[in-house]
C-alpha positions in Angstrom: 91.7 150.5 56.0 88.1 151.4 55.7 86.6 151.8 52.2 83.7 154.3 51.9 80.5 152.7 50.6 80.1 155.4 48.0 83.4 155.5 46.2 85.0 156.5 42.9 86.4 154.2 40.3 89.4 155.6 38.4 90.2 153.9 35.1 93.3 154.8 33.1 93.6 153.4 29.6 97.1 153.4 28.1 99.5 151.4 26.0 101.9 148.9 27.4 104.7 150.9 25.8 103.9 154.2 27.6 106.9 155.4 29.7 107.6 157.9 32.5 111.2 158.8 33.0 112.2 155.5 31.2 110.0 153.3 33.3 106.7 151.6 32.3 104.0 154.2 33.1 101.6 151.6 34.5 104.3 150.5 37.1 104.9 154.1 38.1 101.2 154.8 38.6 100.6 151.6 40.7 103.7 152.3 42.8 102.4 155.9 43.4 99.0 154.5 44.4 100.7 152.2 46.9 102.9 155.0 48.3 99.7 157.0 48.9 98.0 154.1 50.6 95.2 153.9 48.1 92.7 151.1 48.7 94.2 149.1 45.8 95.1 149.1 42.1 94.8 146.5 39.4 96.4 146.5 35.9 94.5 144.5 33.2 96.2 143.7 29.9 93.9 143.5 26.9 94.5 141.1 24.0 93.3 143.7 21.5 92.3 147.3 21.3 92.7 150.7 19.6 92.7 154.3 20.7 92.5 157.8 19.2 95.0 156.8 16.4 92.8 153.9 15.4 95.9 151.8 15.1 95.1 148.2 16.1 97.1 146.6 18.9 96.7 142.9 19.1 98.2 139.8 20.7 97.5 137.6 17.6 100.6 135.7 16.8 100.9 136.8 13.1 100.8 140.5 14.0 102.1 140.6 17.6 102.0 144.1 19.1 104.6 145.3 21.6 102.1 147.9 22.8 99.1 146.0 24.0 96.3 148.0 25.7 96.3 148.3 29.5 93.7 149.4 32.0 94.6 150.5 35.5 91.7 150.4 37.9 91.8 152.1 41.3 88.8 152.4 43.7 88.8 154.8 46.7 87.0 157.7 48.2 86.3 160.6 45.8 88.6 163.1 47.6 91.5 160.6 47.6 91.0 159.8 43.9 91.0 163.6 43.1 94.2 164.1 45.0 95.8 161.1 43.3 94.8 162.4 39.8 96.4 165.8 40.6 99.6 163.9 41.6 99.8 161.8 38.4 98.6 164.3 35.9 102.1 165.2 34.8 103.0 161.5 34.4 100.1 160.8 32.1 100.5 163.9 30.0 98.9 163.5 26.6 98.8 159.7 26.6 95.8 157.5 27.2 92.3 158.1 28.5 91.2 158.7 32.1 87.7 158.1 33.3 85.9 158.3 36.6 82.7 156.5 37.8 80.7 156.6 41.0 80.6 153.1 42.4 79.0 151.5 45.5 81.4 149.2 47.4 79.7 146.1 48.6 82.7 144.3 50.0 86.3 145.2 50.7 88.7 142.7 52.2 87.8 140.7 55.4 84.4 141.4 56.8 84.6 142.6 60.4 
């Protein structure tokens, strides 16, 4: 797969406990990205964070949260990202935060 040099970075911030039809939302989103042959997706788990509710989620042993912050990052062409967003809009609903950034891809996979 060829990655455009000028691409878009999609970031989806959500809690580990977010669900879609009983399944972890982050898994559903990554599987949908794979089904659509997106360039790739990465899920990052944060040890601490808070969102619009200002409720602190932390991995500290004395106040272990079951809803740690997650960030899903997907980089692909702008048109593919827009189509993907339209497909997952209903899944995300009112949870989390979604951001887009223009990025320049310097390297993707094996150099040909």
